[in-house]
N, C-alpha and C positions, 0 to 999 in steps of 0.2 A: 504494500500500500504506500501511498505518498507520505513523505516525511511529516510527522506531526498529526497524522490521521488516526483517530481513535475508533473509527467505525470501519465496517467492511468496505473494500474498494468498490466504487460505483463504476460499472463498465457499460459503455454505450456500444452496442453492436450495430454496425452499418451493413446493409445488404440491399440487393436489387441492382439498381444502377442502369446506366445508359448503354452499356456494352452488349455485344452479341452473346455474352456469357451471363446474362441476367438470370436465367433459370438455374444455372449452375451455382450462382451466388446464393440463391434462395435455399437450395439443398444444403450447401455448406453451412449457412446460418442456422438452419433447423437443427443440425447435429450439434453445432457449437452451443446454441442456447439450451438444448436438452441437457448438456453437461454442466453449463454454468448455473442452471437453476438448481442443481443438486449440490452446489458448493457455496461457500460463504462469500457470495458477491451480491451486491445490489445491482439490478439490471435495468437498463433502458434500451429500447429497441427503436431503430430509425430505418424505415424503409424508403428507398429512393426509387421513384417511378422511372419508367423508360424515357420520360421527358426531362428527368433531372430534378424533379421536385422532391423535397425531403419531408417525410411524415413521421411524426413522433407517436410512439405507442402502438404501431401496427406490428403484425407478426408475418414471418415468411409465408405461413399457411394462408393468411388472409390475402396476401398479394398473389399467391398462386391461384386461389379460387375466385377472387374478385377482379383480378387484373389491376384495377386502379384502386389504391387504398383509400376509399371514400370515408372510412371510419377514423382515419388518422387526423392529426392536427398538423397543418403545414408549419414548418419551422425554418429558421435560418440561424447562422452562427454569428454571435457577437465577437468581432475581432478585437479582443482586449486581452493580451497575454497575462495581465495582472489578475483577471477574473473571467476566464473564458466561460461561455455558457451558450445554450441554445435559447432562442426567443421564438415564441409562437407568433405567427403573423396576425392572428386575430386579437393580440394584445392580452390574452388571458395568461394566468400564471401556470407554469409547468412544475412538476415535482422537483423539489430542491432548487427551485428557481432556475431550472434547466442546467444546473451544474453537474458535471461528471468528473471522475478522476482519471479515466483512461478511455481511449477509443479503440475498439477492436474491429478493424475493417474486414468484412467478408465480401469484398467487391472485387471480382475477377475482371481483368481486361481493362479497357479504356475508362478513364475517369475514376479509377479505383486502384489500379495496380501500376500505373504508368508514371507516378510522381506528381500528378496534378492534385489529387486528394492529399497526399503527404505534404505538399507545399502549403495547402490550406490549413492543415492541422498544425504545422510548424508555426505559421503566422498567428494562429489562434492561441498557441501556448499549451496544447494538450500532449501528454504522452500518448503514443499509439503503438500498436503491435505491428511488427514487420519492418521492412527496409525503409530507409529515408528517401529523399527526393532523388538523389543521384543513383542509388542502387536500384530503385524502382524503375526509373527511366531507362537505365542501361539494360535491366532485365527484360523490359518490355519490347525494346527496339532491337529486333533480330540483327539488323545491319550493324548498329553501333556495338551491340553485345559481341558479335563475332570479331569486330575490329579490336576491341579490348582484349578478348581472349587470345587472338593472334599475337598481340603485343606482349602478352604475359607468357608466351611460349606454349600455349595449350593447343592440342590438335583439333581442328575443325574441318568440315568438308569444304571443298572448293565452292565458291559462291560468287554471284554477281548481284548488284543492286541497281534497280531502275526506278525512275519516278513515273507516276501515273501519266503525266503529260507525254512522256516519251512513248509509252505504249499506245496511247490514243492518237498521237500525231503520226507515228511511223512504226507500227507493230512489226512490220516485215524486217526493218533494220534491227529492232531489238531481238527478234528471233534469230537473225543471222549472227549477231554477236554472241548469243547464247550457244548456238551450234558450233561456233568457232572455238569456244572456251570449255564447254562442258559436253559430256556424253549423255545420251538417253539411257535409262530414265533419269529424270531430274524432278525435284520438288519445286513448286511455285507457291510462295507464301506471302500474305500481307505482312509487312514488317512489324506491325503493332497490334496483332490479335493473338489470343490464346485459344486453348481447347481445340486447336486444329481448324478453327473457323476460317473458311475461305482457302484452305490448303488443298492442293491437288497434286497428283503424281502424273507427270507427262511421259509417255513412252514414245512419242513421235511428234512431228511438227503440228499436226492438226490438234492433238491434245494440248500441246504447249500453247498454241494460240488461244484456245478456249480458257486454259488455266490462267493465263495472264489477264484476260478480260475479267475473269471471276475475282481474282485477287485484287484487281484495281477497283472493284466495287466496295471493298472493305478498308482500303488505305491508300494514301497518296504515294507510298513507298513500297516497292515489291522486291522481295529477295528470291533469287533462283539458286537452288543448291544442287550440287551433284549428289545423286542418291548413293548411299553407302550400303553395301551388302553386309548385314550383320544383325545380331540380336539387339533388341531394344531393352536397355537396362536403365534403371532409375535409382537414384540415391537421395535420401532426405538429409538435409543439413539443418542444424539448430545451433544458435548462439550469436554472440555479438563479436567481440574482438578475437575470441578463441573458439571458433565453431567446431562442432563435432558432427561426424557423418554416421549415418545408420548403416545397417547391412544393405546390400543391393537387392533389388527385386527385378523381375523380368516381366515385360508385357508380351502376352501371346495374343495378338489382335485377331479378331474374327474376320477382318478384311485385309486387303493387301497392305495397308498401313493403318496406324492408329488414329483414324479421323474422328470427327465429332460423333458420328453414329456408333462407331466401334467403342468409344469411351462411354457414351451415355444411353444408347438405345439398344445395341446388340448385346444381349446377355451372354452370348457365346464367347466374347472376349474374356481372357483369363489373366490373372496375375499369379506369378510363381514367386513365392517368398519363403526362404531366400533363393536368389538366383543360383543355379548350379554352375559354379565357376571355380577355377583353381584359386587357392588361397592367395597366391601372389597377384592375381588379377583383381580379386576383391580389395586387397590392400591398395593397389594402384588406383582403382576407381574411387575409393574413399579419400585418398590423398588428392586426386584430381578434383573431386567434388568440392573440397574445402578451398582449393586454389581458385576454382571458378568463382566460388562464393566471395572470396576476398578480392578477386580481380575486379568484380563489378561493384564492390563496396556494399554487399548485402548485409542485412541485420535481421535478427529474430528467426526467420524461417525461410527456406527455399527448397525446391526440389530440382536436382540437376539430372538431366537426361543425356544418356550416352548411347552410342552404338559400340558393340564389341564384335569385331570381324572374326571370320573363321580361324584366323591365326592369332586370336586374342589380342589384337591391337585395339586400343580404345580411341574413339572419336567423340568429342563433345558435340551434342546436338544443341542444347539450350539450357538456360536456367529459368525457372519459374519462381518469382519472388513471392507470389501469393497463390500457392497451388490449391487444388480442390481439397476441402477440409471436412468431408463427411467421414463417418466411421469406417466406410469401405473405400475411401480414397487411398491411393498409393502412399501419399505422404504420411498419413496417420498410421496406416497398416505397417509400414516399414519401421516406424518408431515403436509400435506395439510389439513387433517381432524382435526388436532390439532391446526390449525390456522396459520401455517407457509407454505405459498405457495412455489412452486419449485424455483422461481427466488430469493426469500429471503433466502431460505435454501442454495442455492449456495453461496450467499454473505456471509452468516454466516460461511460456511465451509472455505472460503478463508480467512476471518478474523481470524478464529481459527488457521489456519495454520501459518499465519504471527505472531500471538501472541505467539504460541509455539516456533517458530523460535527465536523470540526476547528473550524469557525466557531461552532457551537453550544456546543462545549466551552469556548470562551473567555468565555461569559457569566458574570456574577457571579450566584451563587445565594444570597448572603446580604448583608445590609446591612453596609457598612463605615463606621463613624463617621469624620467628618473630624477630622483632627488639629488641635488648637488651638495 
């Protein structure tokens, strides 16, 4: 709890949001709230509509069934780091005058995981769970993420990056550049989307052209990656300055790759925990996962995704700084299999957020002249 606080920590859980992962966020929030209600926390819930409106007191279930949270009270944030709080737009009082001790974002994708929300919370003066502005932004942007990982000496697949205008202005030239640099099959991805939204695998020119147009619907920047032949392995990471890695798990997708439907709709996709790998490969994956985490300046939690080739060479796919957080999500299941159950994981994340807040609060924000 925050220093000097004699009562249980008041946690505001944010969920929903404007991204293509709105539904995933609601599922994560349901699991998180189910655990928090069993523990010694005071809870506030804030559902964010697809249009970006914030509603106090709604539940993920209400948003799933009603679509628009008509029963909630629309709120905004008072930007006052001395006493941050939520304010009801109708002028009526909120519980505890809208004050909370910590924000727990369960917002996947744009406007929740990309640094925008984190910047708002930093300016407001609240502790919050997860990575800061820089870590969140780098983790979200696949192009900048890969550039940072290459700089850190970590292995990534060959890739090219294009802007939406290039694809719409001269798709033929873009395709020619891709074919000159990469082989088929290749993956085409919006640079700033998660949960494989807008991602397609192209086996030839016709599929590539279609995949580029699809990705351009979701982002203004598109990444094209060389497909890697290998097993899909994931590692969960937890911590601030000294992160720890879980045991690895393997994705056995029901489809050709682990797309949105394979993750959330097709029940025949399977997770193998722990992944069946040689001990030295496990150690290499865990070390690489923490290096990726530190390279992008992540905090709190992340899931790092890899490919392991038939000759046991590892390739970093991406880092997800706010991974799916249901009880059956890979992130939480890997920690459970590593000896850290869901409820203890939640406690640790809240403690890490408060510790980081205290650490950052100790920074000097103005120049102090030396005494002569």
